[in-house]
N, C-alpha and C positions, 0 to 999 in steps of 0.2 A: 590670083582666084581670092573671090573675096568669102567669108566664110556663108556667108547668106547662099549662097548658090554652091555651095558644097556639103551642106545640110538641107537644099529642101525637100521637100513633102511628094519623092519617089524610089524608087530601085538601082539607088549609085550604089556603088562599092562599101561610102564609107557610113550611108544610114544603113546599110547590112552588117556590116563592120560593130555598129554601134551596138545594133538589135543583136546578133551574135553576145558579147561583149557584156551583154546587157543584162541577159538571160544568165551566163553564167555566172555575174557575178551578186544580181540580187534580181531573181525572177516577173519582180516586177516594174524594172526600172526596161525593159526586156521587153514586158508588155506593151508598155507607153515607149516606145519608139519603136514597137510595131503600128501601133494605135498613130502615130504619125507618121509614117509612111502611109499607112490607107485611108485615112483623111483627114491629115494635114495641108490639103488645101482647102478643104470647107471650110477650114479656122482661121483663115487668113486676116482677116478682118471681124473675125472675135474681139478680143481684147476692146479692138475699138468699140464694135456694135455693145456690147456689155457693159464698158465703160460709159457712154452716150445715155445705155438704159440705167442705169443705178442717179446717173449724176439725173434724169427725168424724176427719180423717184424723190432720190432724198436732196435734188439741189435747192428744194424751196427752205429747208428746216437747214438752218444757222447759229450754232454755239445752242443747239437742243433747244433754242425756243420761234412758236410761232412764227413767219414773218410771210407769207404769202399765199395769195389765192391756195383753194384747198379742194378739191379734188371730190364734187357733189357723189351721194352715192341713188339721189334722182328721188327720196321718202324729202321732202319738204322739212316733215317737223320734226326727223331725223338731225337733217344740215340745222336747222335755228336752234335745238335741245344744241350738236356740240358746238357750237357755235359761240353761246352762252356761256359752256362746261370752259371752253376754252380763256375765253374772258374774263372768266372765275377764278381759272386757274392763273390766269397772267397779274391781273391784283393783288389774290393770296401770295402768287410770288416777290409784289413788287413789296408788296406789304411786311414782308420773311427777312428782305431784303433793308428794308429800311430800320426792323428791331434786330438785325446783324450789326448796321453799321454803331443805331445807336451801344450795342454791346460794347462795340470795339473802342469805339470813344470812351463808353466807362472804364477798359481798362486801360487805354493808355491813360487816364486821370485817374486811377488808383493807382500804376505804374510809378507813376511822378509823382505822386503824392508822399509812397513810400523810399524813392528814390532821397525826393528832397530831406525827411526826416533824415535815413539815411547821411546824408551831405550834413545836413545842420552836427546829425551827434559826430561826425568824424570832425568838425572842425570846429563841433566845443568840446573831442578828448582834445587835438592838434595846442590848444588853446594852452587846457590845462598843464599838460606837458611841456609847455612854454615858461612856467612856470614853475618857481622853482620850490619843492619840497611840498608837489600835489603830483600828484599817482591821473592816471591815466581813469574816466567812471565808470566802470565798466555794466555794462547794459543788466539789466532788469531779468534776471527768467523764472 
């Protein structure tokens, strides 16, 4: 016998035992089992229907950006304003993304220049250490 047949939403010995055990251990568990016994057949397609509803509501949004057709409010002026605001926000987001990319490039160049300076100092100290009588050059503090 498979488990789904054992725990069907009906007054079977297994479901009654689980309900009693749930009330003994922690009363909300028993109450949840009682609700499953009484109303479980109504929830058979609940998960599928809930997922379809959520996909219908939020399926058009991807990665937090407006992607597809939107719900209309029935007020043309509001819909036009909303569309203009969404376009303005999208343009602002693109501008911020470009500024972030420019700043990242600036930081990469700054790190490269710093690394180059440290490398040049290392090579200079290394050459000085190879020459007899000269010690490494101390960095200025």
